[in-house]
KOLFI-394139 format. One record per residue (C-alpha): residue in three letters; x, y, z. Coordinates in pm, whole numbers, padded with zeros to 5 digits, always signed. Example, Ala and Ser with C-alpha at 12.3 -4.5 7.8 and 13.67 -1.06 7.14 Angstrom:
<atoms>
ALA+01230-00450+00780SER+01367-00106+00714
</atoms>
This chain:
<atoms>
MET+02684-18232-10216ARG+02813-18508-09952PRO+02667-18510-09608ARG+02879-18476-09310PRO+02990-18824-09152PRO+02936-18795-08806VAL+03144-18723-08561ARG+03272-18981-08332GLY+03344-18942-07947ARG+03016-18753-07918GLY+02629-18791-07770ILE+02512-18988-07502PHE+02633-19332-07569SER+03001-19214-07596GLY+03319-19281-07334THR+03223-18955-07159GLY+02832-19030-07101LEU+02861-19367-07021ILE+03127-19274-06718ILE+02874-18999-06646MET+02564-19281-06647GLY+02757-19467-06449LEU+02844-19280-06165THR+02506-19141-06159ALA+02329-19497-06120THR+02611-19610-05853LEU+02499-19259-05651LEU+02153-19370-05695ALA+02208-19727-05499LEU+02377-19562-05251ILE+02055-19326-05146PHE+01821-19596-05189PRO+01854-19763-04909ILE+01891-19498-04707TRP+01590-19355-04781SER+01431-19662-04785TYR+01504-19725-04447ALA+01417-19363-04316ASP+01095-19432-04185ARG+01205-19714-03972SER+01440-19490-03810GLY+01225-19468-03479VAL+01193-19866-03436SER+01568-19844-03431ALA+01587-19548-03169ASP+01351-19760-02939ALA+01590-20045-02946ASN+01893-19834-02912VAL+01696-19718-02566LEU+01543-20069-02419ASN+01923-20186-02506ALA+02081-19895-02283GLN+01823-20012-01986THR+01896-20299-02011VAL+02225-20518-01890SER+02315-20849-01941THR+02385-21080-01636SER+02414-21432-01646TYR+02081-21494-01464GLY+01924-21301-01777PRO+01843-20931-01934LEU+01868-20743-01577SER+01589-20447-01703ALA+01509-20108-01537LEU+01172-20209-01409ASP+01416-20544-01247ARG+01636-20310-01072GLU+01401-20034-00956PHE+01172-20340-00823ILE+01477-20444-00580THR+01522-20120-00485LYS+01189-20105-00365VAL+01138-20459-00199ARG+01436-20325+00026LEU+01290-19970+00059ALA+00975-20171+00193GLY+01172-20363+00468LEU+01355-20053+00571TRP+01037-19917+00685GLU+00748-20193+00748LEU+00973-20429+00957PRO+01020-20167+01224ALA+00667-20052+01195GLY+00568-20419+01267LYS+00807-20439+01564GLN+00640-20152+01720ALA+00253-20291+01582GLU+00347-20614+01861GLN+00403-20381+02129LYS+00176-20106+02077GLY-00113-20273+01924THR-00492-20217+02097THR-00596-20569+01979GLN-00490-20880+01898ALA-00513-20892+01522VAL-00304-20546+01489ARG-00032-20703+01693THR-00064-21045+01460ALA-00051-20821+01162GLY+00300-20673+01337GLN+00385-21037+01343HIS+00340-21115+01020LEU+00529-20773+00878VAL+00820-20865+01073GLU+00833-21231+01037GLY+00738-21148+00630HIS+01027-20810+00561THR+01331-21055+00771PHE+01287-21315+00499LEU+01226-21042+00190ASP+01545-20854+00300GLN+01753-21148+00314ARG+01615-21263+00003VAL+01658-20932-00194ARG+02015-20844-00020ASP+02149-21181-00168VAL+01995-21121-00519ALA+02143-20758-00535ALA+02492-20910-00445LYS+02456-21166-00718LEU+02381-20892-00977GLY+02618-20676-00833LEU+02379-20396-00734ALA+02379-20143-00444LEU+02065-20116-00215PRO+01995-19838+00007ASN+02033-19830+00393GLU+01781-19587+00539PRO+01362-19532+00463ASN+01284-19279+00151ASP+01182-18927+00333GLN+00804-19063+00291GLN+00849-19384+00460LYS+01004-19167+00741GLN+00732-18972+00778TRP+00478-19256+00829LEU+00694-19382+01096ALA+00671-19027+01272THR+00306-19036+01201LEU+00290-19408+01353ASN+00583-19292+01626THR+00288-19058+01774ALA-00011-19228+01765GLN-00184-19408+02035GLY-00453-19645+02125VAL-00700-19690+01878ASP-00564-19412+01682TYR-00253-19621+01613ASP-00412-19892+01516SER-00628-19720+01248LYS-00289-19523+01106PHE-00119-19838+01153ALA-00375-20081+00951ASN-00472-19763+00656LEU-00066-19678+00636LEU+00089-20011+00578ARG-00243-20140+00369VAL-00188-19809+00099ALA+00158-19923+00057HIS+00111-20313+00006GLY-00171-20214-00231LYS+00053-20023-00435VAL+00333-20228-00420PHE+00119-20599-00553SER+00102-20365-00851VAL+00408-20363-00919VAL+00524-20695-00776ALA+00292-20853-01065GLN+00415-20579-01352VAL+00775-20733-01295ARG+00627-21131-01293ALA+00511-21127-01616SER+00769-20920-01769THR+01115-21005-01638ARG+01342-21193-01867ASN+01582-21220-01527SER+01580-21608-01355LEU+01641-21429-00983VAL+01368-21145-01031ARG+01181-21380-01104THR+01185-21607-00783LEU+01188-21283-00593ALA+00909-21185-00755ASP+00719-21481-00667ASP+00802-21474-00270ALA+00746-21073-00269ASN+00360-21121-00433THR+00298-21464-00149THR+00450-21190+00117VAL+00275-20863+00006LEU-00056-21041-00054ASP-00037-21209+00317HIS+00053-20863+00479ILE-00271-20759+00283GLU-00505-20966+00414VAL-00354-20966+00766LEU-00396-20586+00736GLU-00753-20621+00643ALA-00836-20883+00914THR-00812-20572+01183GLY-01131-20443+01069TYR-00980-20099+01051VAL-00897-20068+00714ASP-01099-19762+00583TRP-01215-19868+00241ASP-01353-19566+00086ALA-00997-19366+00143LEU-00825-19642+00007ALA-01024-19657-00313ARG-00982-19314-00346ASP-00610-19354-00276MET-00593-19586-00554ALA-00793-19435-00797ALA-00574-19150-00787ALA-00281-19306-00869SER-00492-19474-01184THR-00714-19411-01454PRO-01047-19323-01365PRO-01371-19572-01494LEU-01531-19512-01786ALA-01900-19505-01623ASN-02018-19359-01303SER-01999-19582-00999PRO-02356-19748-00920THR-02626-19504-00728GLY-02844-19591-00461LEU-02566-19719-00246SER-02469-19587+00039THR-02196-19335+00122ASP-02106-19387+00488PRO-01858-19554+00597VAL-01943-19936+00756PRO-01742-20139+00963VAL-01590-20440+00788ALA-01590-20739+01003PRO-01231-20898+00958SER-01212-21271+00762ALA-01127-21565+00997SER-00814-21659+00773PRO-00659-21607+00473THR-00808-21796+00195PHE-00427-21778+00031GLN-00179-22069+00137PRO+00141-21985-00001PRO+00308-22293-00190PRO+00522-22561+00017SER+00865-22428-00125SER+00748-22076-00006PHE+00861-21940+00319THR+00566-21998+00530LEU+00374-21730+00729PRO+00143-21738+01073PRO-00233-21696+01030PRO-00341-21372+01079ALA-00605-21343+01389SER-00936-21203+01417SER-01060-20943+01611PRO-01434-20748+01649PRO-01441-20423+01484PRO-01292-20118+01648PRO-01563-19947+01864GLN-01720-19653+01645PRO-01768-19352+01874
</atoms>
């Protein structure tokens, strides 16, 4: 009995089998790139968010932090400028009145700068202080005498301390040339204001430390023991050690005054 010859066209190497193998290989080739990049979706999402918050300008990319900084510079001037004018009239010591003069001159300069930057970048700016700033102005309006001096020095010192860290963050990270130069001017002005406010002798350092610590990460170790917790009057410095560069806006030196009398 002769063996049956093999049937042609059947098996994996038949025409139909080769077509199925080809389709399978094509499908795997399409699926593999999607699978291999699936774990990178988080990076792409972050990049998309960054691009969505950053806009291109002829002066460099403008980030959300840049825009927030510009708004805060404008808001600072809207309440610190009138507060400075008020201190020139209501301050009971020459140091407080000089601090007011610094606020007026510094924020007059910064307000002009920020309005110019905003116009070039096409940004809208606020035209009145926010609710918290209005409350601070109301507090100063009702205060009189030494109480006014103390409230003025401490409210303004806390506000400047908080914005100082924002200025540093923006200056370190911005890619926009206009924002960079504005941060330089803001840094010079804010540091000068901090120094003249401290030179009044009214800054409550304990309250200032508590306020700043509330908005920051607590220290890893406890404070050293053996230190007195009673408030101690701080004598103002004779003059600021910081000198603005020649190309920056120059502010007059702060005046010195003795510490406020203790009750």
